[in-house]
Structures are given as C-alpha cells and as structure tokens.
A tleap script that builds the chain and sets N, CA, C and O, in Angstrom:
source leaprc.protein.ff14SB
mol = sequence {
  NMET LYS LYS GLY SER GLY ARG ARG GLY SER
  PHE MET ALA VAL GLU ILE LEU LEU VAL PHE
  LEU VAL PHE MET ALA ALA ASN ALA ILE THR
  GLY GLU ALA VAL PHE GLY ILE ASP MET ASN
  PRO CYS ALA LEU THR THR CYS THR GLU ALA
  CYS LYS SER LEU LEU GLY ASP LYS PHE ASP
  SER ALA SER CYS TYR GLN GLY ILE ILE CYS
  MET CYS PHE CGLY
}
set mol.1.N position { 21.028 -46.762 20.916 }
set mol.1.CA position { 21.997 -45.907 20.050 }
set mol.1.C position { 20.690 -45.615 18.778 }
set mol.1.O position { 19.962 -46.464 18.265 }
set mol.2.N position { 20.720 -44.323 18.554 }
set mol.2.CA position { 19.760 -44.230 17.430 }
set mol.2.C position { 19.898 -44.701 16.239 }
set mol.2.O position { 21.063 -44.780 15.850 }
set mol.3.N position { 18.925 -45.110 15.388 }
set mol.3.CA position { 19.335 -45.278 13.775 }
set mol.3.C position { 19.634 -44.369 13.108 }
set mol.3.O position { 18.953 -43.345 13.151 }
set mol.4.N position { 20.827 -44.474 12.229 }
set mol.4.CA position { 21.398 -43.469 11.449 }
set mol.4.C position { 22.383 -42.621 12.171 }
set mol.4.O position { 22.784 -41.624 11.571 }
set mol.5.N position { 22.842 -42.863 13.384 }
set mol.5.CA position { 23.577 -41.702 14.094 }
set mol.5.C position { 25.084 -42.119 13.723 }
set mol.5.O position { 25.913 -41.282 14.077 }
set mol.6.N position { 25.569 -43.204 13.107 }
set mol.6.CA position { 26.772 -43.528 12.590 }
set mol.6.C position { 26.954 -42.606 11.509 }
set mol.6.O position { 27.997 -41.952 11.519 }
set mol.7.N position { 25.998 -42.401 10.423 }
set mol.7.CA position { 26.134 -41.911 8.997 }
set mol.7.C position { 26.541 -40.114 9.840 }
set mol.7.O position { 27.539 -39.492 9.477 }
set mol.8.N position { 25.813 -39.690 10.669 }
set mol.8.CA position { 26.008 -38.138 11.015 }
set mol.8.C position { 27.212 -38.138 11.445 }
set mol.8.O position { 27.824 -37.152 11.035 }
set mol.9.N position { 28.060 -39.091 12.353 }
set mol.9.CA position { 29.374 -38.831 12.606 }
set mol.9.C position { 30.131 -38.728 11.479 }
set mol.9.O position { 30.838 -37.752 11.226 }
set mol.10.N position { 30.002 -39.803 10.710 }
set mol.10.CA position { 31.102 -39.797 9.543 }
set mol.10.C position { 30.870 -38.671 8.675 }
set mol.10.O position { 31.888 -38.303 8.089 }
set mol.11.N position { 29.658 -37.917 8.384 }
set mol.11.CA position { 29.362 -36.652 7.937 }
set mol.11.C position { 30.202 -35.574 8.265 }
set mol.11.O position { 30.890 -34.895 7.503 }
set mol.12.N position { 30.034 -35.473 9.804 }
set mol.12.CA position { 30.651 -34.314 10.332 }
set mol.12.C position { 32.386 -34.457 10.176 }
set mol.12.O position { 33.186 -33.551 9.942 }
set mol.13.N position { 32.630 -35.799 10.375 }
set mol.13.CA position { 34.326 -35.967 10.354 }
set mol.13.C position { 34.541 -35.444 8.759 }
set mol.13.O position { 35.570 -34.786 8.606 }
set mol.14.N position { 33.913 -35.596 7.843 }
set mol.14.CA position { 34.197 -35.220 6.483 }
set mol.14.C position { 34.085 -33.557 6.409 }
set mol.14.O position { 34.890 -32.876 5.772 }
set mol.15.N position { 33.022 -33.038 7.120 }
set mol.15.CA position { 32.915 -31.598 6.964 }
set mol.15.C position { 34.079 -30.889 7.745 }
set mol.15.O position { 34.466 -29.805 7.308 }
set mol.16.N position { 34.702 -31.454 8.938 }
set mol.16.CA position { 35.778 -31.226 9.718 }
set mol.16.C position { 37.013 -31.212 8.873 }
set mol.16.O position { 37.889 -30.353 8.971 }
set mol.17.N position { 37.027 -32.210 8.043 }
set mol.17.CA position { 38.353 -32.661 7.045 }
set mol.17.C position { 38.228 -31.351 6.222 }
set mol.17.O position { 39.134 -30.520 6.282 }
set mol.18.N position { 37.135 -31.146 5.460 }
set mol.18.CA position { 37.066 -30.202 4.376 }
set mol.18.C position { 37.463 -28.793 4.899 }
set mol.18.O position { 38.070 -28.015 4.163 }
set mol.19.N position { 37.192 -28.536 5.903 }
set mol.19.CA position { 37.420 -27.178 6.653 }
set mol.19.C position { 38.925 -27.201 7.178 }
set mol.19.O position { 39.481 -26.103 7.194 }
set mol.20.N position { 39.503 -28.068 7.518 }
set mol.20.CA position { 41.108 -28.215 7.594 }
set mol.20.C position { 41.760 -28.078 6.309 }
set mol.20.O position { 42.775 -27.382 6.348 }
set mol.21.N position { 41.485 -28.497 5.320 }
set mol.21.CA position { 42.015 -28.792 4.107 }
set mol.21.C position { 41.699 -27.245 3.522 }
set mol.21.O position { 42.686 -26.731 2.996 }
set mol.22.N position { 40.608 -26.509 3.531 }
set mol.22.CA position { 40.428 -25.258 3.046 }
set mol.22.C position { 41.403 -24.301 3.648 }
set mol.22.O position { 42.008 -23.447 2.999 }
set mol.23.N position { 41.541 -24.546 5.221 }
set mol.23.CA position { 42.517 -23.498 5.900 }
set mol.23.C position { 43.841 -23.837 5.416 }
set mol.23.O position { 44.647 -22.930 5.213 }
set mol.24.N position { 44.171 -25.128 5.197 }
set mol.24.CA position { 45.861 -25.495 4.731 }
set mol.24.C position { 45.960 -24.666 3.258 }
set mol.24.O position { 47.001 -24.061 3.002 }
set mol.25.N position { 45.128 -24.666 2.553 }
set mol.25.CA position { 45.176 -24.149 1.241 }
set mol.25.C position { 45.360 -22.666 1.548 }
set mol.25.O position { 46.383 -22.104 1.160 }
set mol.26.N position { 44.485 -22.050 2.180 }
set mol.26.CA position { 44.198 -20.779 2.258 }
set mol.26.C position { 45.997 -20.013 2.864 }
set mol.26.O position { 46.519 -18.939 2.567 }
set mol.27.N position { 46.391 -20.915 3.591 }
set mol.27.CA position { 47.653 -20.225 4.349 }
set mol.27.C position { 48.684 -20.865 3.968 }
set mol.27.O position { 49.636 -20.634 4.713 }
set mol.28.N position { 48.983 -21.764 2.906 }
set mol.28.CA position { 50.156 -22.212 2.513 }
set mol.28.C position { 51.129 -21.215 2.288 }
set mol.28.O position { 50.792 -20.096 1.900 }
set mol.29.N position { 52.465 -21.561 2.524 }
set mol.29.CA position { 53.389 -20.681 2.898 }
set mol.29.C position { 54.517 -21.585 1.929 }
set mol.29.O position { 54.665 -22.796 2.094 }
set mol.30.N position { 55.265 -20.804 0.916 }
set mol.30.CA position { 56.175 -21.641 0.286 }
set mol.30.C position { 57.636 -21.399 0.672 }
set mol.30.O position { 58.605 -21.891 0.093 }
set mol.31.N position { 57.667 -20.574 1.731 }
set mol.31.CA position { 59.424 -20.531 2.167 }
set mol.31.C position { 59.713 -18.758 2.449 }
set mol.31.O position { 59.272 -17.836 1.762 }
set mol.32.N position { 60.391 -18.684 3.400 }
set mol.32.CA position { 60.714 -17.513 3.572 }
set mol.32.C position { 62.325 -17.551 4.085 }
set mol.32.O position { 62.890 -18.500 4.628 }
set mol.33.N position { 62.892 -16.221 3.745 }
set mol.33.CA position { 64.363 -16.415 3.946 }
set mol.33.C position { 64.498 -14.931 4.770 }
set mol.33.O position { 63.756 -13.980 4.525 }
set mol.34.N position { 65.641 -14.902 5.847 }
set mol.34.CA position { 65.632 -13.747 6.639 }
set mol.34.C position { 67.201 -14.211 6.726 }
set mol.34.O position { 67.576 -15.343 7.031 }
set mol.35.N position { 68.108 -13.004 6.366 }
set mol.35.CA position { 69.211 -13.145 6.839 }
set mol.35.C position { 70.136 -11.610 6.748 }
set mol.35.O position { 69.781 -10.660 6.050 }
set mol.36.N position { 71.182 -11.628 7.482 }
set mol.36.CA position { 71.922 -10.396 7.554 }
set mol.36.C position { 73.410 -10.107 6.808 }
set mol.36.O position { 74.160 -11.075 6.688 }
set mol.37.N position { 73.764 -9.042 6.402 }
set mol.37.CA position { 75.037 -8.766 5.676 }
set mol.37.C position { 75.350 -7.453 6.603 }
set mol.37.O position { 74.701 -6.477 6.978 }
set mol.38.N position { 76.888 -8.013 6.803 }
set mol.38.CA position { 77.595 -6.596 7.572 }
set mol.38.C position { 77.742 -5.578 6.669 }
set mol.38.O position { 78.314 -5.942 5.641 }
set mol.39.N position { 77.400 -4.348 6.706 }
set mol.39.CA position { 77.543 -3.267 6.138 }
set mol.39.C position { 77.909 -2.089 6.997 }
set mol.39.O position { 77.040 -1.545 7.678 }
set mol.40.N position { 79.264 -1.634 6.998 }
set mol.40.CA position { 79.222 -0.459 8.163 }
set mol.40.C position { 79.999 0.637 7.046 }
set mol.40.O position { 81.129 0.572 6.564 }
set mol.41.N position { 79.053 1.523 6.877 }
set mol.41.CA position { 77.770 1.952 7.355 }
set mol.41.C position { 76.810 1.382 6.331 }
set mol.41.O position { 77.022 1.168 5.138 }
set mol.42.N position { 75.755 1.188 7.013 }
set mol.42.CA position { 74.459 0.382 6.326 }
set mol.42.C position { 73.599 1.782 5.748 }
set mol.42.O position { 73.071 2.591 6.510 }
set mol.43.N position { 73.580 1.872 4.443 }
set mol.43.CA position { 72.501 2.800 3.782 }
set mol.43.C position { 71.402 1.823 3.288 }
set mol.43.O position { 71.674 0.647 3.046 }
set mol.44.N position { 70.151 2.336 3.144 }
set mol.44.CA position { 69.045 1.521 2.744 }
set mol.44.C position { 69.254 1.426 1.339 }
set mol.44.O position { 69.169 0.277 0.904 }
set mol.45.N position { 69.514 2.356 0.479 }
set mol.45.CA position { 69.761 2.016 -1.010 }
set mol.45.C position { 70.701 1.065 -1.179 }
set mol.45.O position { 70.377 0.188 -1.979 }
set mol.46.N position { 71.915 0.945 -0.608 }
set mol.46.CA position { 72.770 0.017 -0.654 }
set mol.46.C position { 72.436 -1.383 -0.323 }
set mol.46.O position { 72.758 -2.327 -1.045 }
set mol.47.N position { 71.832 -1.488 0.700 }
set mol.47.CA position { 71.294 -2.500 1.371 }
set mol.47.C position { 70.271 -3.102 0.641 }
set mol.47.O position { 70.209 -4.331 0.683 }
set mol.48.N position { 69.331 -2.388 -0.120 }
set mol.48.CA position { 68.338 -2.823 -1.010 }
set mol.48.C position { 69.190 -3.478 -2.159 }
set mol.48.O position { 69.111 -4.673 -2.445 }
set mol.49.N position { 69.824 -2.782 -2.645 }
set mol.49.CA position { 70.393 -3.386 -3.903 }
set mol.49.C position { 71.503 -4.782 -3.842 }
set mol.49.O position { 71.680 -5.592 -4.752 }
set mol.50.N position { 72.070 -4.771 -2.678 }
set mol.50.CA position { 72.712 -5.935 -2.309 }
set mol.50.C position { 71.634 -7.256 -2.022 }
set mol.50.O position { 71.807 -8.379 -2.494 }
set mol.51.N position { 70.485 -6.854 -1.139 }
set mol.51.CA position { 69.408 -7.880 -1.484 }
set mol.51.C position { 68.751 -8.407 -2.300 }
set mol.51.O position { 68.240 -9.525 -2.235 }
set mol.52.N position { 68.690 -7.404 -3.414 }
set mol.52.CA position { 67.937 -7.613 -4.643 }
set mol.52.C position { 68.773 -8.656 -5.248 }
set mol.52.O position { 68.307 -9.766 -5.505 }
set mol.53.N position { 70.064 -8.318 -5.497 }
set mol.53.CA position { 71.029 -9.166 -6.177 }
set mol.53.C position { 71.209 -10.474 -5.649 }
set mol.53.O position { 71.489 -11.449 -6.347 }
set mol.54.N position { 71.027 -10.498 -4.258 }
set mol.54.CA position { 71.123 -11.991 -3.709 }
set mol.54.C position { 70.073 -12.941 -4.097 }
set mol.54.O position { 70.203 -14.031 -4.654 }
set mol.55.N position { 68.742 -12.187 -3.609 }
set mol.55.CA position { 67.646 -12.981 -3.714 }
set mol.55.C position { 66.735 -12.978 -4.869 }
set mol.55.O position { 65.815 -13.787 -4.994 }
set mol.56.N position { 67.019 -12.033 -5.720 }
set mol.56.CA position { 66.332 -11.984 -6.831 }
set mol.56.C position { 64.648 -11.757 -6.917 }
set mol.56.O position { 64.088 -10.776 -6.427 }
set mol.57.N position { 63.992 -12.790 -7.594 }
set mol.57.CA position { 62.624 -12.803 -7.679 }
set mol.57.C position { 62.059 -12.872 -6.396 }
set mol.57.O position { 60.938 -12.436 -6.131 }
set mol.58.N position { 63.056 -13.586 -5.337 }
set mol.58.CA position { 62.352 -13.650 -4.025 }
set mol.58.C position { 62.308 -12.738 -3.067 }
set mol.58.O position { 61.855 -12.919 -1.937 }
set mol.59.N position { 62.909 -11.464 -3.617 }
set mol.59.CA position { 63.215 -10.421 -2.566 }
set mol.59.C position { 62.013 -9.739 -2.431 }
set mol.59.O position { 61.214 -9.428 -3.314 }
set mol.60.N position { 61.961 -9.506 -1.046 }
set mol.60.CA position { 60.583 -8.897 -0.168 }
set mol.60.C position { 60.897 -7.596 0.024 }
set mol.60.O position { 60.289 -6.758 -0.642 }
set mol.61.N position { 61.854 -7.201 0.921 }
set mol.61.CA position { 62.057 -5.962 1.662 }
set mol.61.C position { 63.649 -5.902 2.128 }
set mol.61.O position { 64.495 -6.789 2.015 }
set mol.62.N position { 63.752 -4.900 2.550 }
set mol.62.CA position { 65.525 -4.934 3.218 }
set mol.62.C position { 65.264 -3.965 4.183 }
set mol.62.O position { 64.323 -3.172 4.187 }
set mol.63.N position { 66.220 -4.089 5.059 }
set mol.63.CA position { 66.153 -3.027 6.495 }
set mol.63.C position { 67.607 -2.804 6.947 }
set mol.63.O position { 68.400 -3.745 6.936 }
set mol.64.N position { 67.883 -1.856 7.253 }
set mol.64.CA position { 69.257 -1.604 8.238 }
set mol.64.C position { 68.879 -1.836 9.732 }
set mol.64.O position { 67.801 -1.478 10.204 }
set mol.65.N position { 69.767 -2.407 10.368 }
set mol.65.CA position { 69.596 -2.858 11.767 }
set mol.65.C position { 70.862 -1.911 12.401 }
set mol.65.O position { 72.040 -1.939 12.044 }
set mol.66.N position { 70.462 -1.364 13.082 }
set mol.66.CA position { 71.786 -0.663 14.178 }
set mol.66.C position { 72.882 0.211 13.364 }
set mol.66.O position { 73.963 0.664 13.740 }
set mol.67.N position { 72.312 0.276 12.292 }
set mol.67.CA position { 73.269 1.096 11.319 }
set mol.67.C position { 74.546 0.284 10.660 }
set mol.67.O position { 75.345 0.851 9.915 }
set mol.68.N position { 74.647 -1.149 11.032 }
set mol.68.CA position { 76.075 -1.950 10.447 }
set mol.68.C position { 75.658 -3.117 9.703 }
set mol.68.O position { 76.372 -3.778 8.949 }
set mol.69.N position { 73.943 -3.396 10.089 }
set mol.69.CA position { 73.624 -4.971 9.632 }
set mol.69.C position { 72.380 -4.782 8.495 }
set mol.69.O position { 71.254 -4.341 8.721 }
set mol.70.N position { 72.936 -5.256 7.190 }
set mol.70.CA position { 71.760 -5.044 6.262 }
set mol.70.C position { 70.632 -6.457 6.502 }
set mol.70.O position { 71.111 -7.577 6.322 }
set mol.71.N position { 69.487 -6.359 6.815 }
set mol.71.CA position { 68.723 -7.422 6.837 }
set mol.71.C position { 67.749 -7.622 5.629 }
set mol.71.O position { 66.852 -6.849 5.291 }
set mol.72.N position { 68.080 -8.755 5.071 }
set mol.72.CA position { 67.229 -9.023 3.811 }
set mol.72.C position { 66.022 -10.023 4.250 }
set mol.72.O position { 66.117 -10.928 5.079 }
set mol.73.N position { 64.938 -9.679 3.555 }
set mol.73.CA position { 63.704 -10.573 3.772 }
set mol.73.C position { 63.249 -10.957 2.434 }
set mol.73.O position { 63.131 -10.186 1.482 }
set mol.74.N position { 63.005 -12.212 2.440 }
set mol.74.CA position { 62.355 -12.553 0.850 }
set mol.74.C position { 61.926 -14.198 1.131 }
set mol.74.O position { 61.409 -14.863 0.233 }
savepdb mol mol.pdb
quit
C-alpha cells in the first residue's frame, strides 16, 4: 500500500458526498397534488376557477379530461 493512499480515498468520499448533497438541494421537491373533479361538461375556465379555489397558492394548472373530468395540478 502506498503511503497517503488512505487520505486520498477519504477525500474522494467527501467529494462524492458533496456532489450528492448539491444534487439533492437542486432537485428538492416540496410536494405535488393531482386530482380530478367530476364536471359534466368540463369548461376550462370553470375548471381553472374550481382548482384555484381548492388549491389556493399551490395552484399550478388545470385541464379538462375527456370533457367530463377537471384535472387540478398543484
């Protein structure tokens, strides 16, 4: 075994840990919600208003699925 090779291995482990922590911090997800509301017929404006009232600040988007289901994303 070469002299000082243990220190190099521990330094590499610290570098790998730091890279892992940076990726974890960059990709932090707070939480997501997706749910459907029966709405027949589904109009996008009505769907959007319903989703905004339910989700409040967490509202992201709304979509009508097959004309009868309002999908809320937040």
